[in-house]
Phi, psi and omega in degrees: 000129182291140180236160173267129185229136175251129178240113177274160183064031186293337182278353181277178182304304181291321183304320180298322180283330174296316178298315180300316181291323178297317178296321181299329181270004175083014180281149171284106195255123179248122180260116178277123184222173169251168178301326184273359183296132175286121183255025182305322183255023176233059187260351182297127183295346179280349182288132172260129181257144173221131179267125182233137179251100183282349183279348181229109185298324180292317179294315180300316180299320179294317180297317179295318180298316180299320180292313184295322178299326183269323188243351184089170183279164179275144174283323181232143170231125175250112181269096184255359182285135179187166178241134178251344180229113179221158181275345180206166184294326182301326179289318175301314182297318183296316184277307189283332178251308185299314181298320180294317179298320179297319179295312180298314181296319181295317179295322177294317180299324181274007182055044184230029176301129182288168176295326175219133174245112182255121179262126174274101180259209186209152175296343180295344178294340185278338182078208185291135177269178178285107183260018174249302178266352180055047174290130180293151170296138183208183181301142176088347178286140183272125177299141179212070187298142178245012177232157178295323177299310180299321178296318180295323177291321180294324178295323176295319177300314182299323180301318179289315185292336181275354179272116185302122175063019179291138187278070185252160165220140182239135175249121173261099188273143171269203184294115182261129182224167180148184179306142178085339184289146190249329183290308177294330176302318180296324176295317179294322179296320178296318179296320177300326180279356173105008180228139174236110183267132175223171187235130176082150184263346179280145182307136177238129177258118183257150174232152186219157169219129178289140189300327179290325175295319179297316180298319177297318179299319179300310182294322177297318181293319178301317183290342176277352181092176181296126183259346178050044178215164172253136184238139173276128183246111184198161164297151189273036173205165179248169182222145171277167177299324179296319178293319177300315181298317182296321180293317179293319179301315180298317181293329181271350185070029183264123185266327186234118178226137179268115176286129180241113182256122181261128178300146183299326185293327177289316178300321180299316180295315180299316181295322179296316180297315182289329174298315178299317179298319179298320179293320181292323183264351184060029177238115181297142180248155180297316176263129181201181183298323176297314182298324179300316181295326177290316180294326182290330185297133186261340187234112177244019180291146178211154183266117181262008181305316179302321178294322177296319183288318191271330178217024171069026182289135173205120180300126178274341179251127165274175187299322181295315179297316181295318179295318178301314181292319180295315181295322175302318180293314180303321179294313182295327181277355179083014178282325180244000000 
């Protein structure tokens, strides 16, 4: 049965694939954007656009009311809007927690709470993992974020979980990659140029989820109804940096790559300097104190059994398949 769905952050990397998957399933799909949003990957004529201002609760409420009066309320809302790079905690708090709360409160005030509200959160809410026994993050573990980004995401989660009987589902995503994505692309580009940069000498277990698998998981969870739980979203295995490099090398046809390992103490100094620079210029930098803590973390393994049990999630792409498809896209688009 076709449903009305609102996807915030639709102009971003993940958002475009969420819109694509919703359309594929026949849903009446509304992409929340700003006037300045790049719509390069939102070209399907079936997409309905709505401009929403999350920074002003009165304006947002008015915009939502006008839409609901004309089109009715949404059955599903996927809140994919968020900030990953900010110069201070207040900015993380304003975007990752404040914007979501404003949306939830406005919809409640208008008596338009959706059947399911799915929050795209992050594995970063968990903080440091077990870097001795490499125990995966799993059910029952208490979140203990060690980054400003992770804390802001956890506060958004708490807001939903503390609302009695609110119809939510939360996705704690690991590293998401695929066509259009830029951070992992830079790693692949570096490997093509003959260098693979990594941080720290202790084994690091990385986890990934291909963006199309994530989009399918979101729609499957929505169709199961509000689950009132947080789920780890990942391929059900981890990879070392060496394994990641080998997969990318094979996809690129690259035979010789020089692994360059940077000691953590050097990375810490560089990140501290760039954090200071970001604060002084009010321009967020890719490397910062938050990023250092993420790079330092050795264990990103997580248990996806609950997602398999509750809404049948199973990643269809392993890392090799996903990297091959992503690299094919990067080549066709002229990125590589």
